[in-house]
N, C-alpha and C positions, 0 to 999 in steps of 0.2 A: 552596512548590512552584508552579511555573508551570503553570496548566491551559491546555492548547491545545484548540481545538475539535475534536471527533471527528466523523466523517462519519456522518450518518444519512440518506443520500440515498434508500435503498431502504426501502419500508414493510415492516411485519412479515409481511404475507401474501406479499410477493414474496420475502422472505428464505427462507421455508419452501419455496417452489417452486424457487428458483434457486441453491441452495447450491453446486451443482457448476459453475456457469458461471464463465468466466474473469473476467468483470467483477466478479462478487460476490467472488471470491477475491482479486482485486487490491484491492477496497475493504476487505476484512477485514484483509489484510496491511498496508495503509496505516494503518488504525486501530492495529494492533499496533505499527507502527513509530513512530507519534506517541506512544503510551504509553511505549514503551521510551526514546524520546528525552527525554521529560520526566523519566523516572526517572533517566536518566544525567546530567542536569543537576545533580541533587542528589548522586548517588553516582558520582563520576568514576572511582573505582578498582574498580568492579564489572565485572571483566573477563569473567566468564561472561555477563553481560547484553550486554556489547559484542560478544562472539562471536555470541550469538543474534541481535543486531541485524544484524550483517553477513550472517548466513545468510538472514534474512528479506529483507534488501535484495536479495540475489542472486536469491532465488526470485521476488520481485516483478519484478525486471528481466527475468528469463527469460520470465515470463508477459506482460509488456508487449511484449517483442519478438515473442512468438508472436501476440499480438493485433494488432500493427502489420502483420504479414505477412498475417493472415487478413482483417482488417476495418479498413482505414486510417481510415475516417471515424469509427467508434466509438472507435478509439484516440485520435484527436485530441480528441473530445468528453470522453473520460475524463481525459486529461491536463489539459484546461482545468478540469474539475470538481474534480479533486483538487489543483490548483494545484501540480503537480510538473513539473519541466522534462523536456524530451524528451531521450532518450538520444542520445549521439553515435555515429555509425556509424564503424566502423573500416575 
């Protein structure tokens, strides 16, 4: 199994304070996405996990679009920290 690095940008004290913030939720969703992706590399036919991954990806995408509308600077910083690409606008 390939281990990918998971994100621990936020300290433990900040986790307790900011569990409801959009940035923290995006970080936790990104961790879950990376864990599920590494799981699906081994178990390609686990269709329920694939469905869960797609749901989590959609939720993270909606949160990222919300953050980009509210705070564009923080959005850019977060995209660079997480090393994910910017969404295309339609």
